[in-house]
Structures are given as structure tokens and as C-alpha cells.
C-alpha positions as CSV (number, residue, x, y, z in Angstrom):
1,M,10.4,-11.4,-25.1
2,H,7.0,-11.7,-23.6
3,R,4.8,-8.6,-23.3
4,S,1.3,-7.8,-22.0
5,P,-0.2,-5.5,-24.6
6,S,-3.6,-4.9,-23.0
7,A,-3.0,-1.8,-20.9
8,E,-0.6,-0.4,-23.4
9,A,-2.9,-0.9,-26.3
10,E,-5.9,0.5,-24.4
11,V,-4.0,3.7,-23.7
12,A,-2.8,3.9,-27.3
13,A,-6.4,3.5,-28.6
14,E,-7.7,6.2,-26.2
15,L,-4.8,8.5,-27.0
16,A,-5.5,8.3,-30.7
17,D,-9.0,9.7,-30.0
18,V,-8.2,12.4,-27.4
19,R,-4.6,13.5,-28.2
20,P,-3.5,11.9,-31.5
21,H,-0.3,14.0,-31.8
22,L,1.1,12.3,-28.7
23,A,0.6,8.7,-30.1
24,S,4.1,8.3,-31.7
25,R,5.8,9.8,-28.6
26,Y,3.8,7.5,-26.4
27,A,4.9,4.4,-28.4
28,A,8.5,5.6,-28.3
29,E,8.4,5.9,-24.5
30,L,7.0,2.4,-23.8
31,P,10.3,0.5,-23.8
32,G,11.8,2.9,-21.2
33,A,8.6,2.8,-19.1
34,R,8.8,-1.0,-19.1
35,A,12.4,-0.9,-17.9
36,A,11.6,1.7,-15.2
37,V,8.8,-0.5,-13.8
38,L,10.7,-3.7,-14.2
39,T,13.7,-2.2,-12.3
40,R,11.4,-1.3,-9.4
41,L,9.8,-4.8,-9.5
42,W,13.2,-6.5,-9.6
43,R,14.3,-4.5,-6.5
44,A,11.2,-5.8,-4.7
45,L,11.8,-9.4,-5.7
46,A,15.5,-9.1,-4.7
47,H,15.0,-7.6,-1.3
48,E,11.4,-8.0,0.0
49,P,10.6,-11.1,2.0
50,M,8.5,-12.9,-0.6
51,P,7.3,-16.2,0.8
52,W,7.8,-18.0,-2.5
53,V,11.4,-17.0,-2.9
54,A,13.4,-19.9,-1.2
55,H,16.9,-18.5,-1.7
56,R,18.8,-15.7,-3.2
57,E,22.2,-16.3,-4.8
58,P,24.4,-13.3,-5.6
59,G,27.1,-13.9,-8.1
60,R,29.5,-12.1,-10.5
61,E,26.9,-12.1,-13.3
62,G,24.1,-10.8,-11.2
63,L,21.5,-12.3,-8.8
64,T,19.6,-15.6,-9.0
65,L,16.4,-16.2,-7.1
66,R,15.5,-19.8,-6.4
67,L,11.8,-20.1,-6.2
68,S,10.0,-22.5,-3.9
69,D,8.6,-24.5,-6.9
70,G,12.2,-25.1,-8.2
71,R,12.3,-22.4,-11.0
72,R,15.1,-19.9,-11.2
73,L,14.7,-16.1,-11.8
74,H,17.9,-14.4,-12.8
75,G,18.6,-10.7,-13.2
76,P,21.4,-8.1,-12.6
77,R,22.8,-7.2,-9.2
78,A,20.0,-5.3,-7.4
79,D,21.1,-2.0,-5.8
80,P,18.2,-1.3,-3.5
81,Y,18.9,2.5,-3.6
82,A,19.3,2.9,-7.4
83,T,16.7,5.0,-9.2
84,A,17.9,4.6,-12.7
85,A,16.1,2.1,-14.9
86,Y,19.0,-0.4,-15.3
87,V,16.9,-3.6,-15.6
88,T,15.9,-4.1,-19.2
89,A,15.2,-7.9,-18.9
90,V,15.2,-10.8,-16.5
91,R,15.2,-14.5,-17.2
92,L,12.7,-17.0,-15.7
93,D,14.4,-20.3,-16.3
94,E,15.1,-20.0,-20.1
95,T,12.6,-17.4,-20.9
96,S,13.5,-13.7,-21.0
97,Y,11.0,-11.0,-20.0
98,D,11.2,-7.2,-20.6
99,D,7.5,-6.7,-19.5
100,P,6.9,-6.6,-15.7
101,A,3.2,-7.4,-16.0
102,R,3.9,-10.5,-18.1
103,L,6.7,-11.6,-15.8
104,L,4.4,-11.4,-12.7
105,T,1.6,-13.2,-14.6
106,D,3.9,-16.1,-15.5
107,L,5.4,-16.3,-12.0
108,S,1.9,-17.5,-11.0
109,V,2.2,-16.4,-7.4
110,P,-0.8,-15.7,-5.1
111,H,-2.6,-12.5,-5.9
112,G,-0.1,-11.9,-8.7
113,T,-2.8,-11.5,-11.4
114,S,-4.3,-8.4,-9.9
115,L,-0.9,-6.8,-9.3
116,A,0.2,-7.7,-12.8
117,A,-2.8,-5.6,-14.1
118,E,-1.7,-2.7,-12.0
119,L,1.9,-3.0,-13.4
120,G,0.5,-2.9,-16.9
121,H,-1.3,0.3,-16.0
122,S,1.8,1.7,-14.4
123,V,3.9,1.1,-17.6
124,A,1.2,2.6,-19.8
125,S,0.6,5.6,-17.6
126,L,4.3,6.2,-17.2
127,A,4.8,6.2,-20.9
128,L,1.9,8.6,-21.2
129,S,3.4,10.9,-18.6
130,R,6.8,11.0,-20.3
131,A,5.2,11.5,-23.7
132,G,3.5,14.6,-22.5
133,Q,6.8,16.4,-21.6
134,E,7.7,19.2,-23.9
135,A,11.4,19.9,-24.5
136,G,12.5,22.7,-22.2
137,Q,9.6,22.2,-19.9
138,G,8.7,20.1,-16.8
139,A,11.4,17.6,-15.7
140,H,13.7,18.5,-18.6
141,S,13.9,22.2,-17.8
142,K,17.1,23.6,-16.3
143,E,15.2,26.7,-15.2
144,W,14.1,26.6,-11.6
145,P,10.4,27.1,-11.1
146,V,9.0,30.1,-9.2
147,R,5.6,28.8,-8.0
148,D,5.1,25.9,-5.7
149,W,3.0,23.8,-8.0
150,E,5.5,24.1,-10.8
151,W,8.0,22.1,-8.7
152,E,5.4,19.3,-8.2
153,Q,4.9,19.1,-12.0
154,R,8.5,18.1,-12.5
155,V,8.0,14.8,-10.8
156,V,7.1,12.8,-13.9
157,D,8.0,9.2,-13.0
158,G,6.2,9.1,-9.6
159,H,7.5,7.0,-6.7
160,P,11.2,6.2,-7.2
161,F,11.0,2.6,-5.8
162,H,7.4,1.4,-6.2
163,P,6.6,-0.6,-9.3
164,N,3.1,1.0,-9.2
165,C,4.9,4.3,-9.6
166,R,2.3,5.6,-12.1
167,S,-0.6,3.1,-11.7
168,R,-3.9,5.0,-12.1
169,P,-6.5,2.3,-12.7
170,G,-10.0,3.9,-13.1
171,F,-8.6,6.9,-14.9
172,S,-9.2,7.2,-18.6
173,V,-6.5,8.8,-20.7
174,A,-8.5,12.0,-20.9
175,E,-8.7,12.0,-17.1
176,Q,-5.0,11.5,-16.7
177,L,-4.3,14.3,-19.0
178,A,-6.8,16.5,-17.3
179,Y,-5.8,15.8,-13.7
180,G,-2.2,14.7,-13.6
181,P,0.3,17.3,-12.4
182,E,3.0,16.1,-14.8
183,H,0.7,17.1,-17.7
184,G,0.6,20.7,-16.5
185,S,-3.1,20.2,-15.6
186,V,-5.4,22.9,-14.3
187,V,-8.3,21.5,-12.4
188,T,-11.6,23.1,-11.6
189,L,-12.8,21.8,-8.2
190,G,-16.4,21.4,-7.3
191,L,-18.3,22.1,-4.0
192,V,-20.8,19.9,-2.3
193,S,-23.2,21.6,0.1
194,V,-23.8,19.7,3.4
195,R,-25.7,20.7,6.5
196,A,-23.2,21.7,9.2
197,E,-24.8,19.4,11.8
198,E,-24.0,16.5,9.5
199,C,-20.3,17.3,9.4
200,L,-17.3,17.0,11.6
201,V,-15.2,20.1,11.5
202,T,-11.9,20.8,13.2
203,G,-9.9,24.1,13.0
204,E,-11.4,27.1,11.3
205,W,-13.5,26.4,8.2
206,P,-13.4,29.5,6.0
207,E,-16.4,31.7,5.5
208,G,-15.9,31.5,1.8
209,M,-16.7,27.8,2.0
210,R,-19.9,28.2,4.0
211,D,-23.4,29.0,2.8
212,G,-25.4,30.0,5.9
213,E,-25.9,26.8,8.0
214,R,-24.3,24.6,5.3
215,L,-20.6,23.7,4.7
216,L,-19.2,23.7,1.1
217,I,-16.7,20.9,0.9
218,P,-14.2,21.0,-2.0
219,V,-14.5,17.9,-4.3
220,H,-12.1,16.6,-7.0
221,P,-14.0,16.3,-10.3
222,W,-12.9,12.6,-10.6
223,Q,-14.5,11.9,-7.2
224,A,-17.7,13.7,-8.2
225,D,-18.0,11.7,-11.4
226,H,-17.0,8.2,-10.2
227,V,-17.7,8.0,-6.5
228,L,-20.2,10.6,-5.4
229,K,-21.9,10.4,-8.8
230,R,-23.5,13.8,-8.4
231,P,-23.0,17.2,-9.9
232,C,-21.2,19.8,-7.9
233,D,-21.5,23.5,-7.7
234,P,-18.5,25.3,-9.2
235,F,-15.8,26.3,-6.7
236,D,-15.8,30.1,-6.4
237,D,-17.0,30.5,-10.0
238,G,-14.7,27.9,-11.3
239,V,-11.4,28.5,-9.5
240,A,-8.5,26.9,-11.4
241,A,-6.4,24.8,-9.0
242,H,-3.0,23.2,-9.8
243,P,-2.6,19.6,-8.7
244,L,0.4,18.6,-6.6
245,M,2.3,15.4,-7.0
246,S,-0.2,13.4,-4.8
247,L,-2.8,14.4,-7.5
248,R,-5.6,14.8,-4.9
249,T,-4.0,17.8,-3.2
250,L,-4.2,21.1,-5.2
251,A,-2.8,24.6,-4.8
252,L,-5.5,27.2,-4.8
253,P,-4.5,30.5,-6.6
254,G,-2.8,32.7,-4.1
255,G,-4.0,30.7,-1.2
256,P,-3.7,27.4,0.7
257,H,-3.5,23.9,-0.5
258,V,-6.6,21.7,-0.4
259,K,-6.4,18.0,0.1
260,T,-9.5,16.3,-1.4
261,A,-10.8,12.8,-1.1
262,L,-10.0,10.7,-4.1
263,S,-11.3,7.1,-3.7
264,A,-9.0,5.6,-6.3
265,R,-6.0,3.3,-5.7
266,L,-3.0,5.3,-6.7
267,T,0.4,3.5,-6.2
268,S,-0.7,1.5,-3.1
269,S,-3.4,3.3,-1.3
270,V,-6.9,4.5,-1.8
271,R,-6.7,8.2,-1.4
272,D,-9.8,9.0,0.7
273,I,-9.6,11.0,3.9
274,S,-10.6,9.1,7.1
275,V,-12.9,10.5,9.7
276,Y,-10.2,9.6,12.2
277,S,-7.6,11.9,10.5
278,I,-10.1,14.8,10.3
279,A,-10.8,14.4,14.0
280,L,-7.2,14.6,15.0
281,S,-6.0,17.2,12.5
282,A,-6.3,20.4,14.6
283,T,-4.7,18.7,17.7
284,L,-1.9,17.4,15.5
285,S,-1.4,20.8,13.9
286,D,-1.2,22.6,17.3
287,F,1.2,20.0,18.7
288,A,3.4,20.2,15.6
289,E,4.0,23.9,16.1
290,T,5.3,23.3,19.7
291,L,7.5,20.5,18.3
292,A,9.0,22.5,15.5
293,A,10.0,25.2,18.0
294,R,12.5,22.6,19.5
295,T,14.5,22.4,16.2
296,D,16.3,25.7,16.5
297,G,14.5,27.0,13.4
298,L,15.6,24.2,11.2
299,L,12.0,22.8,10.7
300,H,8.7,24.3,9.9
301,I,5.5,22.3,9.8
302,T,2.7,23.6,7.6
303,R,-0.4,24.4,9.7
304,T,-3.7,22.7,9.1
305,L,-6.1,25.6,8.7
306,G,-9.3,23.6,8.7
307,A,-10.6,20.1,8.0
308,A,-14.2,18.9,7.4
309,T,-15.9,15.6,6.6
310,A,-19.5,14.7,6.0
311,N,-18.7,11.7,8.2
312,S,-17.5,9.8,5.2
313,P,-14.0,9.2,3.9
314,D,-15.4,9.8,0.4
315,L,-16.5,13.4,1.1
316,A,-13.9,15.3,3.1
317,A,-11.2,18.0,2.6
318,V,-8.3,19.5,4.5
319,L,-7.0,23.0,4.0
320,R,-3.3,23.5,4.7
321,E,-0.8,26.3,4.5
322,S,1.3,26.4,1.4
323,P,5.0,25.5,2.2
324,Q,5.9,28.6,0.4
325,E,4.8,30.5,3.5
326,Y,8.2,29.6,5.0
327,A,10.4,30.9,2.1
328,G,12.5,34.0,2.8
329,P,13.6,36.5,0.2
330,G,15.2,34.7,-2.7
331,E,14.6,31.3,-1.2
332,R,12.7,28.4,-2.8
333,V,10.9,25.6,-1.1
334,V,11.3,22.4,-3.0
335,P,9.7,19.0,-2.5
336,V,12.5,16.5,-2.0
337,A,11.0,14.2,-4.7
338,A,11.7,17.1,-7.2
339,L,15.4,17.4,-6.3
340,A,16.3,14.6,-8.7
341,T,14.9,16.7,-11.5
342,T,17.2,19.6,-10.6
343,E,20.9,20.3,-11.3
344,L,22.3,20.8,-7.8
345,P,25.5,22.7,-7.3
346,E,28.5,20.5,-6.3
347,S,26.2,17.5,-6.1
348,P,28.1,15.2,-3.7
349,A,28.8,18.0,-1.2
350,W,25.3,19.3,-1.6
351,L,23.8,15.9,-0.9
352,A,26.0,15.6,2.3
353,E,24.7,18.9,3.6
354,F,21.1,18.0,2.9
355,A,21.6,14.6,4.6
356,R,23.2,16.4,7.6
357,L,20.2,18.7,7.9
358,A,17.5,16.1,7.3
359,L,19.1,13.5,9.7
360,A,19.7,16.1,12.4
361,V,16.1,17.2,12.4
362,G,14.6,13.7,12.0
363,L,16.7,12.2,14.7
364,R,16.1,15.1,17.1
365,L,12.3,14.7,16.7
366,L,12.6,10.9,17.1
367,E,14.5,11.3,20.3
368,L,11.8,13.7,21.6
369,G,9.1,11.2,20.7
370,V,7.8,11.9,17.2
371,A,8.6,9.9,14.0
372,L,7.9,11.8,10.8
373,E,7.0,10.0,7.6
374,A,9.6,12.1,5.8
375,H,9.4,10.7,2.3
376,G,10.0,12.8,-0.8
377,Q,6.4,14.0,-1.0
378,N,5.9,15.1,2.6
379,L,9.4,16.6,3.1
380,L,10.5,19.8,1.5
381,V,13.8,21.7,1.7
382,V,14.3,25.4,1.7
383,L,17.1,26.4,-0.6
384,S,19.0,29.7,-0.2
385,P,19.5,31.9,-3.3
386,D,22.7,30.0,-4.1
387,G,21.0,26.6,-3.8
388,S,22.2,25.6,-0.4
389,P,19.9,23.6,1.9
390,V,19.1,25.7,4.9
391,R,15.8,24.5,6.5
392,L,13.1,21.9,6.1
393,V,9.4,22.1,5.8
394,Y,7.1,19.1,6.5
395,R,3.5,18.7,5.4
396,D,0.7,16.2,6.1
397,L,0.8,14.9,9.7
398,A,-1.8,12.1,9.1
399,D,0.8,9.3,9.2
400,I,3.3,10.4,11.9
401,R,3.8,8.4,15.0
402,V,3.9,9.8,18.5
403,C,5.5,8.1,21.5
404,P,4.1,9.1,24.9
405,A,7.0,7.5,26.8
406,R,9.6,9.6,25.0
407,L,7.6,12.8,25.3
408,A,7.2,12.3,29.0
409,R,11.0,11.7,29.3
410,H,11.6,15.1,27.8
411,G,8.8,16.9,29.7
412,I,6.6,17.4,26.7
413,P,2.8,17.1,27.4
414,M,1.1,14.4,25.4
415,P,-1.6,15.8,23.2
416,E,-5.1,14.3,23.2
417,L,-4.4,11.6,20.5
418,T,-5.7,8.1,20.1
419,G,-5.4,5.2,17.6
420,R,-2.7,4.2,15.3
421,I,-0.7,7.4,15.6
422,V,0.2,6.6,19.3
423,T,2.8,4.0,20.0
424,D,5.7,3.4,22.4
425,D,7.1,0.6,20.2
426,V,10.6,1.7,19.4
427,T,10.8,-0.5,16.3
428,T,7.7,1.1,14.9
429,L,9.1,4.5,15.5
430,R,12.4,3.8,13.8
431,R,10.8,2.1,10.9
432,K,8.6,5.1,10.3
433,L,11.5,7.6,10.2
434,F,14.3,5.5,8.7
435,G,12.1,3.9,6.1
436,S,10.8,7.2,4.8
437,L,13.7,9.5,5.3
438,V,16.8,7.3,4.7
439,A,15.5,4.6,2.4
440,G,13.1,7.0,0.8
441,A,13.9,10.7,0.6
442,L,17.7,10.5,0.9
443,A,18.1,7.4,-1.2
444,G,15.8,8.8,-3.9
445,T,17.9,12.0,-4.0
446,A,21.2,10.1,-4.0
447,G,20.2,7.7,-6.8
448,S,22.5,4.9,-5.8
449,G,23.8,3.0,-2.8
450,A,27.3,4.3,-3.3
451,A,26.2,7.9,-3.4
452,L,24.0,7.4,-0.3
453,R,26.9,5.8,1.5
454,A,29.2,8.7,0.7
455,A,26.7,11.2,2.0
456,L,26.1,9.3,5.2
457,E,29.8,8.7,5.9
458,A,30.3,12.4,5.6
459,V,27.7,13.4,8.2
460,V,26.9,10.5,10.6
461,P,30.0,10.8,12.7
462,D,29.1,14.4,13.6
463,L,25.5,13.7,14.7
464,P,24.5,13.4,18.4
465,G,25.1,9.8,19.5
466,T,21.6,8.6,20.3
467,A,20.5,5.0,20.6
468,D,18.5,5.6,17.4
469,L,21.6,6.7,15.5
470,A,23.5,3.6,16.7
471,V,20.7,1.4,15.2
472,L,20.9,3.4,11.9
473,R,24.7,2.9,11.8
474,E,24.8,-0.8,12.6
475,E,21.6,-2.5,11.6
476,R,19.9,-3.2,8.3
477,L,17.7,-0.4,7.0
478,P,13.9,-0.9,7.2
479,T,11.7,0.0,4.2
480,K,8.1,-0.7,3.5
481,A,7.7,-3.9,1.5
482,L,5.5,-2.2,-1.0
483,T,5.2,-5.0,-3.5
484,L,4.7,-7.7,-0.9
485,M,1.9,-5.5,0.6
486,R,0.1,-5.5,-2.8
487,L,0.5,-9.2,-3.0
488,S,-0.9,-9.7,0.6
489,P,-4.4,-8.1,0.4
490,G,-5.6,-10.1,3.5
491,T,-2.8,-8.8,5.7
492,P,-3.6,-5.4,7.3
493,G,-1.1,-2.7,8.0
494,D,2.4,-2.2,6.8
495,Q,4.9,-4.9,6.0
496,W,8.6,-4.4,6.0
497,A,11.8,-5.4,4.3
498,E,15.3,-4.9,5.5
499,L,17.8,-3.5,3.1
500,P,21.6,-3.7,3.3
501,N,23.0,-1.0,5.5
502,P,24.2,1.8,3.2
503,L,27.2,2.4,5.5
504,D,28.3,-1.2,4.9
505,T,31.4,-0.8,2.7
506,E,31.4,-4.5,1.8
507,V,28.1,-4.0,0.0
508,F,28.5,-0.7,-1.7
């Protein structure tokens, strides 16, 4: 077996200094972390349109990829919707690999070296995240959390399908332990004072974040140390905020959620906040309220309370309602990504009911002219006291798509929006919804192609027969080619893969 020890060894050395009692648990978690990241990488190699994969040959003993240079890469059958770490090794010609970073290095593909380093970080950080879980707490607990941020802390493994699921380059071990939600972190935000005339503000910026003619913009401590490189005033005498699964968004005690700029590459994206998104935030929030009213109470969209930027993506913040605002007595609002950590009642039946709810709402909005990016982080489900899915909550409108032609067809006024959010391209709209909701949220909750197929078979025949539904039933399922995108730094925008249709009984 070939392994790349650098990132793993670096984390081990730092851990020995800052949290030595976790060292043995970290070492024990490394094999499982390698398998988890290798499984995600193998899914990408098996299904994304890599230009250096000449042919894919499925067989009884697994899948063989013929590479353009003549080599062969062999591994198990690749279920594109599986979330379990079932790939422990793959074979490149006659050499076996259990380390995804070493495999990608030896494949010697364009831009593979930089991604291999990220995969090494992903393995090491994932092992660290798992090592920090105490028995009976976090993802291992059978007790359902009460507070919103406690649900977010249960998502230990990160993105269910991206090999960079826990990649946090630029974060020391001490910083990961201090800021990562899966470590139960409590974060003290800072404030940067900026003259109001130098800022773009939309919505209502609260009086508690003003100082006369100056705005006080919340700043993540990592951002203050590594990007702004300046000391910050303490937030409200050192308010302790709880990080959500995106790490840069935090729940303020008894109040809203604050999305901060975090100019680090986590998973795929640099988590700053564009001036463009700040400028549109209030308009999108108002539009979303009118849109949610057309779902017969099945969808709530968290309101943006205020957004501000010092005309820089590195210094900006957005204040949003907590999704818990939409919970009734005895109800819980759960991020879909956290559902996999929870024992659901009558799981197959529950999954079908959740799929029915999510597809009905998503397809309804798509027909009206709005495609949500309804992945497991943005989409939340309201559970009744007995655990039944009854409503949805959606947060973060920055990456939705709005179709003027469809809005006009339904007599809905087009809001004053510009830029990438606006499109009449039907393929773009369907990719946005199907790739996030079906290939993302539903697949991640189902955990396998067979379970996803069973849920869809139970509900799709009863959904309104729109042209969008026909495409979902009959064509291959789009998903972002996340690994290809990391291997294509010169190609702007999203790239896409097409997965086997989960309703195809010959495949699952």
C-alpha cells in the first residue's frame, strides 16, 4: 500500500502539542478516514467526465477505468448515491492504493498535485473530527438535540460525496479544534468598525452593530488573524457564538445567525461574501417571502435581516433569521445533512414521505420560475413531535436561479435582479434543483441508489406531471462534477456530471 504521510503526520505532530490525549484516537481513525475520502474520490473517477479516462468497463468484479495513457485503474462497483465508506483500496495496474492523496499523485493528471494535497488535508482533518467525538455525544448520540446549532455539530464527516469533505488547508490543528462545529466549538466573534459611507448596506443593520456614524461588521477570528491581519473589538463584550456546519455561519445566543466572510478554501469554494450577493440580499429576501406563500404553507424561507460589506468580499456579513423561528410547539427544525446522524422512525416509509414533501415543493417552485440550491446544508425539514416530516425551511438565497420567462408565465413580477442568478436556460434551472435536491439532499439521506430508487418510486407517480418531472423520471441525473472542477482551475463556473437515473431498475 502507498500512503502520503505528510498531512497526517503534520496533524499528528500538532495534536501532540495542543491536545495530546486525542493522539491515539486520531491514529485509530486514520484508516477509516482514508477509506471515506477514497470512496468519494472513486465515485468521482467513476462518474465524472474526466478527460483522461478513455473508457469505463463495468464487470462482475467491479469497475475498470482505461486511462488515455494505457494504464488501468480498477475498483469496486461505484454506486453514485452510496454514502458508506466501502472503498478501502483500488488498483492502478498492479499497484494497490488505500491512500487517495497518493493515488491522485501517481495518476499524474493535470493539476492533480494540488488536489492531492487537499485530499491529504481532507483525510487528516476527517480523522481529527472523528477523534474528537465523545461516546454518547455528537453524531453518536441517540438523543435528539434541542438547540439549532446542536444539530449542526452532529455532521462530523462533512459533504457526503466530495472527496474534499473535510479539507481545511490554512487551518492549524488548534484552529480546527477552536472553530469546527463538530468539535463543539464556541467562537468569540470580533467587530471591525467602518465608516458608514464606505459600506454597502441592505436591509436593516441593527443598532447594536452601529457606533454613531460607523458600522460594526462581525468578523470571524480566523479571518481577522489570517486575512485582515488586524485586531478586532470584542463582539458585545465577547459574545459566544456557535458555528454551524458551514463553519463561517454562527448562531448568536438567543438571536439570529450571522454569516461571516472566511477567505479560506473549504471543500471547493473560498468562503468570502461577494459585494454582488450583499447588493441583492434584501431584494431576494422580499421576493422569497412572496414565493413561499405559493407553497400552501409547506415551505418557509429564512428572512435576511440585514447585510453589509465594506465593499470587499473579505469584510462583509449577513444576518439571517434562525430556522428555529418556524418550529411550532414540540417541533424540531433539522438540517437535512444531519438526518443521516439520526435514527428515523420506519426509515423507508419516512424517507418516502420526506421525498414527497421535498420534491413537491422543489418542483412547484421550479415550475413557477425559481430553482433552489436545496442541498443538505441549505435545506431543513420541520419534524413533528413524532418525527414526521411536515414542512421545509430553506436558508441562504445567494445561489438560487430565477427564470423571468417562467415567472411571467405565472403572472409573478420579476424582482430587480441582475447577474448570474437570472437565467431562462431550462437546463441550468433543472441542474440547479435536481443536482442539489435529488443527487444531494435526498441521496445523502437515502445512503444508496437502491434506497433512493425505492423512495422515488413510491412518490413520483403521484406528483403533478410537469415537463420538469418528466425529465427527472427519464433522463440521467445531473450533479456537480466537484472533483473535475478542482482539477480544472482555468475553467470558470460549474461543471457537471450525469449519473445513472435512480429510477432505472436495470442499474439499481
